[in-house]
C-alpha positions as CSV (number, residue, x, y, z in Angstrom):
1,X,-22.2,3.7,2.8
2,X,-19.1,1.7,3.4
3,X,-17.6,0.4,0.2
4,X,-20.3,2.0,-2.1
5,X,-17.8,2.7,-5.1
6,X,-18.9,4.1,-8.4
7,X,-16.2,3.0,-10.8
8,X,-12.5,2.2,-11.0
9,X,-10.0,5.1,-10.6
10,X,-7.4,5.6,-13.3
11,X,-4.8,3.8,-11.0
12,X,-7.0,0.8,-10.3
13,X,-4.8,-1.4,-12.4
14,X,-2.0,-1.0,-10.0
15,X,-4.3,-2.4,-7.3
16,X,-5.7,-5.3,-9.3
17,X,-9.0,-3.6,-9.7
18,X,-9.2,-2.4,-13.3
19,X,-12.9,-2.4,-14.4
20,X,-14.3,-2.6,-10.9
21,X,-17.5,-0.8,-10.4
22,X,-19.7,-1.6,-7.3
23,X,-22.7,0.5,-8.3
24,X,-23.0,-1.0,-11.8
25,X,-22.7,-4.4,-10.3
26,X,-26.1,-3.8,-8.5
27,X,-28.0,-1.2,-10.1
28,X,-29.8,-3.4,-12.7
29,X,-30.6,-6.2,-10.2
30,X,-34.3,-6.6,-9.4
31,X,-33.4,-6.3,-5.8
32,X,-32.3,-2.5,-6.2
33,X,-34.8,0.0,-5.9
34,X,-33.5,3.5,-4.7
35,X,-35.8,6.3,-5.7
36,X,-34.5,8.5,-3.0
37,X,-30.7,8.2,-4.0
38,X,-32.0,8.5,-7.6
39,X,-33.9,11.8,-7.1
40,X,-31.0,13.1,-5.2
41,X,-28.7,12.8,-8.1
42,X,-26.7,9.5,-7.7
43,X,-26.9,8.7,-11.4
44,X,-26.3,12.3,-12.3
45,X,-22.7,12.1,-11.0
46,X,-20.0,12.3,-13.8
47,X,-19.4,8.9,-15.2
48,X,-22.7,7.4,-14.0
49,X,-25.5,7.2,-16.5
50,X,-29.3,7.4,-15.9
51,X,-29.4,10.8,-14.0
52,X,-32.8,12.7,-13.4
53,X,-33.9,16.2,-14.3
54,X,-33.4,18.7,-11.4
55,X,-31.8,16.5,-8.8
56,X,-32.6,17.4,-5.1
57,X,-28.9,17.4,-4.0
58,X,-25.6,18.8,-5.2
59,X,-23.1,16.0,-6.1
60,X,-19.6,15.2,-7.0
61,X,-17.4,12.2,-8.0
62,X,-14.7,11.6,-5.3
63,X,-11.2,10.7,-6.0
64,X,-9.1,9.0,-3.4
65,X,-5.6,10.7,-3.1
66,X,-4.1,8.5,-0.5
67,X,-2.2,5.4,-1.3
68,X,-4.6,2.7,-0.2
69,X,-8.3,1.4,-0.6
70,X,-8.9,0.3,3.0
71,X,-11.5,1.5,5.5
72,X,-8.9,3.2,7.8
73,X,-7.2,5.2,5.1
74,X,-10.5,6.0,3.4
75,X,-12.1,7.4,6.5
76,X,-9.1,9.4,7.6
77,X,-9.1,11.0,4.1
78,X,-12.7,11.8,4.4
79,X,-11.7,13.4,7.7
80,X,-9.0,15.4,6.3
81,X,-5.9,13.3,6.5
82,X,-4.1,12.1,3.3
83,X,-1.9,9.0,3.6
84,X,1.2,9.1,1.3
85,X,2.0,5.6,2.1
86,X,-0.2,2.6,2.2
87,X,-0.6,0.8,5.6
88,X,1.5,-2.4,5.8
89,X,-0.1,-5.8,4.6
90,X,0.9,-9.2,5.3
91,X,0.4,-11.6,2.1
92,X,2.5,-14.3,3.8
93,X,1.1,-13.9,7.3
94,X,2.7,-12.4,10.2
95,X,6.4,-12.7,11.4
96,X,7.4,-15.3,13.7
97,X,8.4,-12.4,16.1
98,X,4.9,-10.9,16.0
99,X,3.1,-14.2,16.7
100,X,5.5,-15.2,19.4
101,X,5.1,-12.1,21.3
102,X,1.4,-12.2,20.9
103,X,1.1,-15.7,22.0
104,X,3.3,-15.1,25.1
105,X,1.3,-12.1,26.2
106,X,-2.0,-13.6,25.8
107,X,-1.2,-17.0,27.2
108,X,-2.7,-18.8,24.1
109,X,-1.3,-20.6,20.9
110,X,-2.6,-19.3,17.4
111,X,-3.7,-21.1,14.3
112,X,-3.7,-20.3,10.6
113,X,-1.7,-16.9,10.2
114,X,-2.3,-16.4,6.7
115,X,-4.8,-14.4,4.4
116,X,-8.2,-16.0,4.5
117,X,-11.8,-15.4,3.9
118,X,-13.5,-14.7,7.3
119,X,-16.2,-17.2,6.6
120,X,-14.0,-19.9,5.3
121,X,-11.5,-19.6,8.1
122,X,-13.9,-20.6,10.8
123,X,-14.9,-23.6,8.6
124,X,-11.4,-24.9,8.2
125,X,-9.9,-24.1,11.7
126,X,-13.0,-23.8,13.9
127,X,-13.0,-27.3,15.1
128,X,-9.3,-27.3,15.9
129,X,-9.8,-24.1,17.8
130,X,-12.6,-25.6,19.9
131,X,-10.4,-28.7,20.6
132,X,-7.2,-26.7,21.5
133,X,-8.4,-23.2,22.5
134,X,-5.8,-21.8,20.2
135,X,-6.9,-18.5,18.6
136,X,-7.6,-18.3,14.9
137,X,-5.3,-15.4,13.6
138,X,-5.7,-14.3,9.9
139,X,-5.4,-11.4,7.7
140,X,-6.5,-10.2,4.3
141,X,-5.3,-7.7,1.4
142,X,-5.9,-5.0,4.0
143,X,-3.8,-3.9,6.9
144,X,-5.5,-6.0,9.4
145,X,-4.8,-8.6,12.3
146,X,-7.9,-10.6,12.8
147,X,-8.6,-12.9,15.6
148,X,-11.6,-15.4,15.4
149,X,-12.8,-17.3,18.4
150,X,-15.9,-19.3,19.3
151,X,-17.9,-17.4,22.1
152,X,-18.3,-20.6,24.0
153,X,-14.5,-21.2,24.0
154,X,-13.2,-17.6,24.4
155,X,-15.6,-15.3,26.2
156,X,-16.0,-11.9,24.5
157,X,-14.3,-10.1,27.3
158,X,-11.1,-12.4,26.8
159,X,-11.2,-12.1,23.0
160,X,-11.4,-8.3,23.3
161,X,-8.4,-8.5,25.7
162,X,-6.4,-10.5,23.3
163,X,-7.3,-7.8,20.6
164,X,-6.1,-5.0,22.9
165,X,-2.8,-7.0,23.5
166,X,-2.4,-7.4,19.7
167,X,-3.2,-3.7,19.1
168,X,-0.4,-2.6,21.5
169,X,2.1,-4.9,19.8
170,X,1.2,-3.8,16.3
171,X,1.2,-0.1,16.8
172,X,5.1,-0.1,16.1
173,X,4.4,-1.8,12.9
174,X,1.7,0.6,11.8
175,X,-1.0,-2.2,11.2
176,X,-4.2,-0.4,10.5
177,X,-6.5,-2.4,12.6
178,X,-7.0,-5.4,14.8
179,X,-10.4,-7.0,14.5
180,X,-12.3,-9.3,16.9
181,X,-14.2,-11.9,15.0
182,X,-16.4,-13.9,17.3
183,X,-18.4,-16.9,15.8
184,X,-20.8,-19.4,17.5
185,X,-22.9,-22.4,16.9
186,X,-21.9,-25.8,15.5
187,X,-19.9,-26.5,12.3
188,X,-19.8,-24.8,9.9
189,X,-20.3,-22.1,12.4
190,X,-21.6,-18.5,12.0
191,X,-20.0,-15.2,12.8
192,X,-21.8,-13.1,15.5
193,X,-22.6,-9.5,15.5
194,X,-20.0,-8.9,18.3
195,X,-17.2,-7.8,16.0
196,X,-15.1,-5.0,17.4
197,X,-12.3,-3.1,15.6
198,X,-9.2,-1.7,17.3
199,X,-7.6,0.9,15.1
200,X,-4.2,2.8,14.7
201,X,-4.7,6.2,16.3
202,X,-4.6,8.8,13.3
203,X,-1.1,10.3,13.0
204,X,-2.3,13.8,12.9
205,X,-5.5,15.8,13.9
206,X,-8.7,15.2,11.8
207,X,-11.8,17.2,11.5
208,X,-13.2,15.0,14.4
209,X,-10.4,16.7,16.7
210,X,-10.9,20.1,15.3
211,X,-14.7,20.1,15.7
212,X,-14.5,18.7,19.2
213,X,-11.8,21.1,20.1
214,X,-14.0,24.0,19.0
215,X,-16.7,22.9,21.6
216,X,-19.1,21.3,19.2
217,X,-20.1,17.6,19.3
218,X,-18.7,14.7,17.3
219,X,-21.3,11.9,17.4
220,X,-19.9,8.6,16.1
221,X,-22.2,5.9,14.8
222,X,-21.3,2.3,13.9
223,X,-17.5,1.7,13.4
224,X,-16.5,5.4,13.4
225,X,-15.3,5.4,16.9
226,X,-13.2,2.3,16.3
227,X,-11.7,3.7,13.0
228,X,-10.5,6.9,14.6
229,X,-9.5,4.9,17.9
230,X,-12.0,7.4,19.7
231,X,-9.8,10.4,18.9
232,X,-12.0,13.6,18.6
233,X,-15.4,11.7,19.3
234,X,-17.6,13.2,22.0
235,X,-20.4,10.6,21.9
236,X,-20.5,7.0,20.4
237,X,-23.1,4.4,19.4
238,X,-21.8,1.1,18.6
239,X,-24.2,-0.9,16.1
240,X,-24.6,-4.5,14.9
241,X,-25.6,-3.7,11.4
242,X,-27.0,-1.2,9.0
243,X,-30.6,-1.2,10.2
244,X,-29.6,-0.4,13.7
245,X,-27.2,2.3,12.5
246,X,-29.8,3.8,10.4
247,X,-32.5,3.7,13.3
248,X,-29.9,5.4,15.6
249,X,-29.2,8.1,12.9
250,X,-33.0,8.8,12.5
251,X,-33.3,9.3,16.2
252,X,-30.4,11.5,16.5
253,X,-32.0,13.7,13.8
254,X,-34.6,14.7,16.5
255,X,-31.8,15.8,18.8
256,X,-30.6,19.3,19.2
257,X,-26.9,19.7,18.9
258,X,-24.2,21.6,16.9
259,X,-21.4,19.5,15.2
260,X,-21.1,16.5,13.3
261,X,-22.7,13.1,13.3
262,X,-20.6,10.6,11.5
263,X,-22.1,7.4,10.5
264,X,-20.7,4.2,9.0
265,X,-23.1,1.5,7.7
266,X,-20.8,-1.7,7.4
267,X,-23.0,-4.2,6.0
268,X,-22.6,-3.2,2.5
269,X,-18.9,-4.1,2.8
270,X,-18.6,-6.8,5.5
271,X,-21.9,-8.9,4.7
272,X,-22.1,-8.3,1.0
273,X,-19.1,-6.9,-0.8
274,X,-16.6,-9.1,0.8
275,X,-18.7,-12.1,0.2
276,X,-19.5,-11.4,-3.4
277,X,-23.1,-11.2,-2.8
278,X,-24.4,-8.7,-5.4
279,X,-28.0,-9.4,-4.8
280,X,-27.6,-8.9,-1.0
281,X,-25.7,-5.6,-1.7
282,X,-28.4,-4.4,-3.9
283,X,-31.1,-5.3,-1.3
284,X,-29.0,-3.5,1.4
285,X,-29.1,-0.4,-0.8
286,X,-32.9,-0.7,-1.2
287,X,-33.3,-1.0,2.6
288,X,-30.9,2.1,3.1
289,X,-33.1,4.2,0.6
290,X,-36.1,3.4,2.5
291,X,-34.8,4.5,5.8
292,X,-33.2,7.5,4.1
293,X,-36.7,8.6,3.1
294,X,-37.8,8.6,6.7
295,X,-34.6,10.4,7.7
296,X,-35.1,13.1,5.3
297,X,-38.5,14.0,6.8
298,X,-36.7,14.6,10.2
299,X,-34.3,17.2,9.0
300,X,-34.1,20.7,10.6
301,X,-33.6,23.9,8.8
302,X,-29.8,24.1,9.4
303,X,-29.1,20.3,8.9
304,X,-26.8,19.4,6.1
305,X,-26.5,15.8,5.0
306,X,-23.5,14.3,2.9
307,X,-23.8,10.8,1.6
308,X,-20.5,9.2,0.5
309,X,-18.2,6.2,0.9
310,X,-14.7,5.2,1.7
311,X,-13.7,2.8,-1.1
312,X,-15.2,0.3,-3.4
313,X,-16.0,-3.5,-2.9
314,X,-17.3,-4.7,-6.2
315,X,-19.2,-7.8,-5.5
316,X,-19.2,-9.1,-9.1
317,X,-15.4,-9.6,-9.5
318,X,-13.6,-12.8,-8.7
319,X,-11.8,-10.8,-5.9
320,X,-13.4,-10.5,-2.5
321,X,-11.3,-7.5,-1.4
322,X,-11.8,-3.9,-1.5
323,X,-11.5,-2.2,-4.9
324,X,-9.8,1.1,-5.8
325,X,-12.8,3.1,-7.0
326,X,-14.3,6.8,-7.1
327,X,-16.9,7.3,-4.5
328,X,-20.2,9.3,-4.6
329,X,-20.8,12.5,-2.8
330,X,-24.4,13.8,-2.4
331,X,-24.8,16.8,-0.3
332,X,-28.4,18.4,0.6
333,X,-30.3,20.5,3.1
334,X,-32.7,23.5,3.1
335,X,-29.6,25.9,2.8
336,X,-27.9,23.9,0.0
337,X,-28.7,24.4,-3.8
338,X,-30.1,21.6,-5.7
339,X,-28.5,20.2,-8.8
340,X,-24.9,21.7,-8.6
341,X,-22.4,19.4,-10.5
342,X,-19.2,19.7,-8.6
343,X,-17.4,17.4,-11.1
344,X,-14.5,15.4,-9.9
345,X,-12.9,16.2,-6.5
346,X,-9.3,15.2,-6.4
347,X,-9.5,14.1,-2.7
348,X,-12.3,12.7,-0.3
349,X,-10.6,15.4,2.0
350,X,-12.8,18.1,0.2
351,X,-15.6,16.7,2.4
352,X,-13.7,17.5,5.5
353,X,-12.9,21.0,4.4
354,X,-16.5,21.7,3.6
355,X,-17.8,20.3,6.8
356,X,-15.4,22.4,8.8
357,X,-16.4,25.5,6.7
358,X,-20.0,25.0,7.5
359,X,-19.4,24.6,11.1
360,X,-17.0,27.7,11.4
361,X,-14.0,25.7,12.3
362,X,-10.6,26.5,10.9
363,X,-8.9,23.8,8.8
364,X,-5.6,24.0,10.8
365,X,-3.5,22.2,8.4
366,X,-6.1,19.4,7.4
367,X,-6.2,18.6,3.7
368,X,-8.9,19.4,1.2
369,X,-10.6,22.4,-0.4
370,X,-14.1,23.4,0.6
371,X,-16.8,23.5,-2.1
372,X,-19.3,25.1,0.3
373,X,-19.4,28.6,-1.5
374,X,-20.4,26.8,-4.7
375,X,-23.5,25.1,-3.1
376,X,-24.9,27.4,-0.4
377,X,-28.1,29.2,-1.3
């Protein structure tokens, strides 16, 4: 559940996120109705009030050990790779050298080149873009180089080519992601679902590599393939939102394969967290919970499910950026004990260690400590 934080970490003040709590921002809204998450033990997690008796999952509160609060670093840590340094950000925009090289290689000029809201930037620069054909380049508090273009002015294939050029240029600077942000229609314009992320390749092996190298499957749903730049992925399903991702995941539950299915549900973050839409976020949680109920009926005897997040994005704060928060971890399946409180895990990487242990794959230097022995029946 991309950005589903459950409360500020002790160092949140260093990130400007003191007091952030994504779950608290939505849980009491009328749009929030999550009986399945509740019964699994979401509210039994340390520091979260309102738990149930005899939760159906085991659970933990996950602390991020990496120096960051972005999608890339969060997912890498879930996969066993802790980042000691944050990825570079560009609060004043990208240097003239970067922009000049990009313009020369793609054959187009650029507009904006500053931190901006993705919905506001197309309002403010969209018409000039249509008149000139120049690409709208902008960033955020994250390590991202985002390129917005109207689909009638810059066809998707051309926009994606420009992103690939930017990705190659920015590798040497360690920029986390290049993101294609197509939009359509008339002013004030709307972003389409044809977003595409081009991520930095992880600097070391993750659980995805180790699992696929063992001969097992790594099935990526949503942004996962993009986040890991395809490294270690054996099968990928791109999605245009939570519901499509959940429908694909439900269908995959009927398939017979051994390995990992890694799913990212991006709407929590991109459609609601970043837009400070608490009601929309709460409703997305409710929709997820309904689909979760259907998914749970499809599980086979040996299936194990983990629900977690990569950072926070509190929709109730003035900030529209990610927030430095603890994340939830719910783990369940026929072979998993109910109601084991694992307390606070010191790194998201404990998830990776546990997954590898369950699949019989050596950790091979990846971070984290498995909690599998504490929860196996």
